Phi, psi and omega in degrees: 000139180252146178226175186245141178238173177224156177245127187262123174227104182052244185260000183265148179241131179234149185263153175215156179280147180295329181267005182286122184281151173243115189286154175302139182276158172265123183253121184226352185286143173303329182292321179290319173304316183291316176302314181292322177300318178300313188272327182250356178096139179307322188285347182255004184231129173297117187288353178261314186264337186081000177294135177271145183303141184262359184262006178234149166255122184238137173238141180223125185279130184249010181109161182036233186263013184271127180227146158266134175234145170243119187229110187050041178084352178272143184250126183237158163247133176255103195068165183221006182283142175232124176296134178047052175295124187234174185287323175240155179302140181216236174310316176261116193278039174201170182236177187298328181296331175296325176287328171291310180299334172310326179057058186289153175281321185219152180239116175255122187250118184286313170202170200271008180294160183302322183283017171226322188259351175308144177081349189296311180300316181300312176301325181292313180301322178281340188241338186086005179298146179276139176257126171255127176202182173289160176305319187288328172289323173303327175302319179290326180294327178292320177300312185293326177292322176297318179297322182287320175307311182292335175279351176065037174293146183294144171060034178282124182247182175291162178241134173247123180236122180260105179295135185243138188069156181285142177303121177082007181288154176287146173303132179080002176287337186224144167238122186255139178257142167250119193263356192301329181253008172296142013266357188283326176222125175261137184234128173230155189215141168216156175289131175232213189241136177281148179299155182209151179245021179243357185272230182266132176268130175261108187294345180270350187273149180281114180284160162264128186292161184274167175232143178235117183055042178078002182255130179290129168254098192288145174257127178246133177209135176049038177081358179252134170265123188272155185288166179248154174278081194221135178274136169306128187297344178273353190296315180302325182289324178289326188226074179297148183295144170250209180267117183302134172305328182296341178286343180235346181207120175265104174233035173289155177277150181292150177266003184278159176083186191254004184295334188314290188270000177291111192246140180249144177250121185253137180238117176252134178233114187255128185295144181291168185283339182232161173298133182094346179284138176296146179287153177262123185242133171225159181230154182217129171215135188261010170212159184223112191262179190262089184277345179288315181255004181057057185228138181218164171310128188277330182200168181242342192251098187298343183288338182262321186061020181238150174297158179234350178271140184299140179079355185278125175286169182302332177276003179091357179278165178242074183287130179070359181276139180233146173230128176064027178080009179229162174302162183301314181291321182294323173299314175300321177299316179301316179299315181295321175308321185285348182277312191283165354284145177248163180293304190227135168246119168253102194225152180298126175261007180239125174244146181300337178267037185297331179274351177264306187238007176062231180250023179302321181293325179294317175301317183298322171302310183301322190289332180273315181287324177056065178274155170288325179231144177235123171250117186286151169220179183068042181247025174227356181220137199065305167291134180285140173319137178077005184262013187306313188286341171294315178293327177299318179294319179300314183298314178298321177294325178294320175298319181292311182301327182278001173071024182277120185289148181308321179297341184262353180281141174295155172287128191275130167249068190286151182242139180238122176285132356254022185294329188256019170290140178058030176250091186302137168248115185246144180239113175292123184299334174280336178220071189290353184261015180230073186292149178260143179234000000 
């Protein structure tokens, strides 16, 4: 399927093709070498050229659902938001200039909420990187780019945002191919469901307990006390707040329009290093919705108060709506069944419905995708900073509640904020079952 993108230059719009390739850049600057070594590790980056080794797939966590990834030597950003981005390195050991100096080729945005799409237009304007997103999120990228022009940031370039999936299409109705990195890397995308706290409560699911004024109010069910979305009380002393970047530079994404919760699921299939080698497949999604009940967060624009996806009820569910003869959720489950087993799933381990269904929805995605390794994300927004291990307890309880035997569970590569920022996880394409840290 071909789609149309746009290039934003102040107020003018130009069209470009979805399949138009952007060639890998030649990197020679000392700043790029330093940024890539910081983010991907000294052993993975050529100290002269800044090129990242192409025989590995490398992930480096940058907070929340945001990762830098190196795939066949191409540098990607999966989301662009950074939790508590500061003027000088603090809890997060890098600054916005490091992400600019990284000089990524592409920016993939899972959905347009601020805790995923902040900084995207700015990084694209500074580097020339292409943004991939839903058409609704691309609308917001146009607003952000214009705002940045008006703010007179230095070295601001045009922004190219290529929309994926049809505007207003149902989740799972289309699977779109991105051909820019063919034949080395095949990328497929489909719309899925944003997590929701407005849908159906599952009385059999293990909830994540609530907090009141930072104090855990435990939930007890069937003899188990469930974890809280709670920060360790020592955390602020260990990581005192610095000066927020937002006080000197506003590069946040616009809240206007419907782009917020329209969510994309990305599938990357990487060619092996030798002929005959099995490809390496990883998936990335920055939210995990309710495919059991076909429910998603209903809207992003409080001025309308109305859902915007066809067939979506006011609570975000899709009653009676079918795609390919199945309910919306069942069709998405079928698509995911066709992906697995995959090598790695990088997926949101936090649902907005944590007080309703805990991490039930996370388990449902894992059961269909069937990854060998699971790398959690979204553990610094909605999830409180420093609460990652609480969510790990909830994950284990959700697996038990779902009756998933240990032998069928993926190997966990759990991430703990802030210990695991800039701690590269690399997979050798010849030996993908033995990740390097």
